PyMOL CGO cylinders between C-alpha atoms (Angstrom):
from pymol import cmd
from pymol.cgo import CYLINDER

trace = [
    CYLINDER, 80.59, 115.33, 92.29, 83.70, 113.16, 92.13, 0.3, 1, 1, 1, 1, 1, 1,
    CYLINDER, 83.70, 113.16, 92.13, 84.63, 111.33, 95.35, 0.3, 1, 1, 1, 1, 1, 1,
    CYLINDER, 84.63, 111.33, 95.35, 88.32, 111.11, 96.11, 0.3, 1, 1, 1, 1, 1, 1,
    CYLINDER, 88.32, 111.11, 96.11, 90.09, 108.18, 97.68, 0.3, 1, 1, 1, 1, 1, 1,
    CYLINDER, 90.09, 108.18, 97.68, 91.95, 108.85, 100.92, 0.3, 1, 1, 1, 1, 1, 1,
    CYLINDER, 91.95, 108.85, 100.92, 94.98, 107.05, 102.36, 0.3, 1, 1, 1, 1, 1, 1,
    CYLINDER, 94.98, 107.05, 102.36, 94.76, 105.33, 105.76, 0.3, 1, 1, 1, 1, 1, 1,
    CYLINDER, 94.76, 105.33, 105.76, 97.41, 103.66, 107.90, 0.3, 1, 1, 1, 1, 1, 1,
    CYLINDER, 97.41, 103.66, 107.90, 96.65, 100.75, 110.17, 0.3, 1, 1, 1, 1, 1, 1,
    CYLINDER, 96.65, 100.75, 110.17, 98.62, 100.29, 113.39, 0.3, 1, 1, 1, 1, 1, 1,
    CYLINDER, 98.62, 100.29, 113.39, 98.67, 96.71, 114.62, 0.3, 1, 1, 1, 1, 1, 1,
    CYLINDER, 98.67, 96.71, 114.62, 101.03, 94.26, 116.24, 0.3, 1, 1, 1, 1, 1, 1,
    CYLINDER, 101.03, 94.26, 116.24, 102.48, 92.02, 113.57, 0.3, 1, 1, 1, 1, 1, 1,
    CYLINDER, 102.48, 92.02, 113.57, 103.80, 88.50, 113.85, 0.3, 1, 1, 1, 1, 1, 1,
    CYLINDER, 103.80, 88.50, 113.85, 107.36, 88.64, 115.18, 0.3, 1, 1, 1, 1, 1, 1,
    CYLINDER, 107.36, 88.64, 115.18, 110.10, 88.84, 113.84, 0.3, 1, 1, 1, 1, 1, 1,
    CYLINDER, 110.10, 88.84, 113.84, 108.79, 90.28, 110.59, 0.3, 1, 1, 1, 1, 1, 1,
    CYLINDER, 108.79, 90.28, 110.59, 108.10, 94.01, 110.27, 0.3, 1, 1, 1, 1, 1, 1,
    CYLINDER, 108.10, 94.01, 110.27, 104.55, 94.98, 109.48, 0.3, 1, 1, 1, 1, 1, 1,
    CYLINDER, 104.55, 94.98, 109.48, 102.55, 97.75, 107.89, 0.3, 1, 1, 1, 1, 1, 1,
    CYLINDER, 102.55, 97.75, 107.89, 99.19, 98.19, 106.21, 0.3, 1, 1, 1, 1, 1, 1,
    CYLINDER, 99.19, 98.19, 106.21, 98.25, 101.22, 104.12, 0.3, 1, 1, 1, 1, 1, 1,
    CYLINDER, 98.25, 101.22, 104.12, 94.78, 101.33, 102.60, 0.3, 1, 1, 1, 1, 1, 1,
    CYLINDER, 94.78, 101.33, 102.60, 93.16, 103.49, 99.91, 0.3, 1, 1, 1, 1, 1, 1,
    CYLINDER, 93.16, 103.49, 99.91, 89.46, 103.95, 100.70, 0.3, 1, 1, 1, 1, 1, 1,
    CYLINDER, 89.46, 103.95, 100.70, 86.70, 106.52, 100.32, 0.3, 1, 1, 1, 1, 1, 1,
    CYLINDER, 86.70, 106.52, 100.32, 86.18, 106.89, 104.09, 0.3, 1, 1, 1, 1, 1, 1,
    CYLINDER, 86.18, 106.89, 104.09, 87.28, 105.61, 107.50, 0.3, 1, 1, 1, 1, 1, 1,
    CYLINDER, 87.28, 105.61, 107.50, 84.46, 103.05, 107.74, 0.3, 1, 1, 1, 1, 1, 1,
    CYLINDER, 84.46, 103.05, 107.74, 85.47, 101.47, 104.44, 0.3, 1, 1, 1, 1, 1, 1,
    CYLINDER, 85.47, 101.47, 104.44, 89.14, 101.45, 105.50, 0.3, 1, 1, 1, 1, 1, 1,
    CYLINDER, 89.14, 101.45, 105.50, 88.22, 99.66, 108.74, 0.3, 1, 1, 1, 1, 1, 1,
    CYLINDER, 88.22, 99.66, 108.74, 86.19, 97.08, 106.80, 0.3, 1, 1, 1, 1, 1, 1,
    CYLINDER, 86.19, 97.08, 106.80, 89.14, 96.45, 104.46, 0.3, 1, 1, 1, 1, 1, 1,
    CYLINDER, 89.14, 96.45, 104.46, 91.50, 96.15, 107.45, 0.3, 1, 1, 1, 1, 1, 1,
    CYLINDER, 91.50, 96.15, 107.45, 89.22, 93.58, 109.13, 0.3, 1, 1, 1, 1, 1, 1,
    CYLINDER, 89.22, 93.58, 109.13, 89.16, 91.56, 105.90, 0.3, 1, 1, 1, 1, 1, 1,
    CYLINDER, 89.16, 91.56, 105.90, 92.94, 91.78, 105.49, 0.3, 1, 1, 1, 1, 1, 1,
    CYLINDER, 92.94, 91.78, 105.49, 94.37, 91.23, 108.99, 0.3, 1, 1, 1, 1, 1, 1,
    CYLINDER, 94.37, 91.23, 108.99, 93.70, 87.63, 109.99, 0.3, 1, 1, 1, 1, 1, 1,
    CYLINDER, 93.70, 87.63, 109.99, 95.89, 87.13, 113.08, 0.3, 1, 1, 1, 1, 1, 1,
    CYLINDER, 95.89, 87.13, 113.08, 94.36, 89.86, 115.29, 0.3, 1, 1, 1, 1, 1, 1,
    CYLINDER, 94.36, 89.86, 115.29, 91.31, 92.08, 115.52, 0.3, 1, 1, 1, 1, 1, 1,
    CYLINDER, 91.31, 92.08, 115.52, 93.14, 94.72, 117.55, 0.3, 1, 1, 1, 1, 1, 1,
    CYLINDER, 93.14, 94.72, 117.55, 94.23, 97.64, 115.41, 0.3, 1, 1, 1, 1, 1, 1,
    CYLINDER, 94.23, 97.64, 115.41, 93.78, 101.37, 114.86, 0.3, 1, 1, 1, 1, 1, 1,
    CYLINDER, 93.78, 101.37, 114.86, 92.98, 102.97, 111.52, 0.3, 1, 1, 1, 1, 1, 1,
    CYLINDER, 92.98, 102.97, 111.52, 93.82, 106.63, 110.94, 0.3, 1, 1, 1, 1, 1, 1,
    CYLINDER, 93.82, 106.63, 110.94, 93.92, 108.87, 107.89, 0.3, 1, 1, 1, 1, 1, 1,
    CYLINDER, 93.92, 108.87, 107.89, 97.26, 109.96, 106.48, 0.3, 1, 1, 1, 1, 1, 1,
    CYLINDER, 97.26, 109.96, 106.48, 96.91, 113.64, 105.65, 0.3, 1, 1, 1, 1, 1, 1,
    CYLINDER, 96.91, 113.64, 105.65, 98.65, 114.34, 102.37, 0.3, 1, 1, 1, 1, 1, 1,
    CYLINDER, 98.65, 114.34, 102.37, 99.31, 118.07, 102.61, 0.3, 1, 1, 1, 1, 1, 1,
    CYLINDER, 99.31, 118.07, 102.61, 103.12, 117.96, 102.57, 0.3, 1, 1, 1, 1, 1, 1,
    CYLINDER, 103.12, 117.96, 102.57, 105.91, 115.67, 101.33, 0.3, 1, 1, 1, 1, 1, 1,
    CYLINDER, 105.91, 115.67, 101.33, 106.41, 112.75, 103.71, 0.3, 1, 1, 1, 1, 1, 1,
    CYLINDER, 106.41, 112.75, 103.71, 107.47, 109.14, 104.01, 0.3, 1, 1, 1, 1, 1, 1,
    CYLINDER, 107.47, 109.14, 104.01, 104.44, 106.85, 104.02, 0.3, 1, 1, 1, 1, 1, 1,
    CYLINDER, 104.44, 106.85, 104.02, 106.06, 103.42, 104.44, 0.3, 1, 1, 1, 1, 1, 1,
    CYLINDER, 106.06, 103.42, 104.44, 109.56, 102.46, 105.52, 0.3, 1, 1, 1, 1, 1, 1,
    CYLINDER, 109.56, 102.46, 105.52, 110.50, 98.92, 106.50, 0.3, 1, 1, 1, 1, 1, 1,
    CYLINDER, 110.50, 98.92, 106.50, 114.24, 98.38, 106.61, 0.3, 1, 1, 1, 1, 1, 1,
    CYLINDER, 114.24, 98.38, 106.61, 114.20, 94.81, 107.85, 0.3, 1, 1, 1, 1, 1, 1,
    CYLINDER, 114.20, 94.81, 107.85, 116.65, 95.84, 110.60, 0.3, 1, 1, 1, 1, 1, 1,
    CYLINDER, 116.65, 95.84, 110.60, 115.50, 94.28, 113.85, 0.3, 1, 1, 1, 1, 1, 1,
]
cmd.load_cgo(trace, "trace")
């Protein structure tokens, strides 16, 4: 059986004044959390949640307008 990658978003407080986002492709939530821990170096406080891809939607938008 073929395992499919899922898309996860990570909510965390970035380093001001730059916008921040992290989107991860992983096989499951545990793997996404492991990747997030390895990627985010300035904080260990974040939330990982799956992005459900069942309809057209914007995944990432950073305008730089702050």
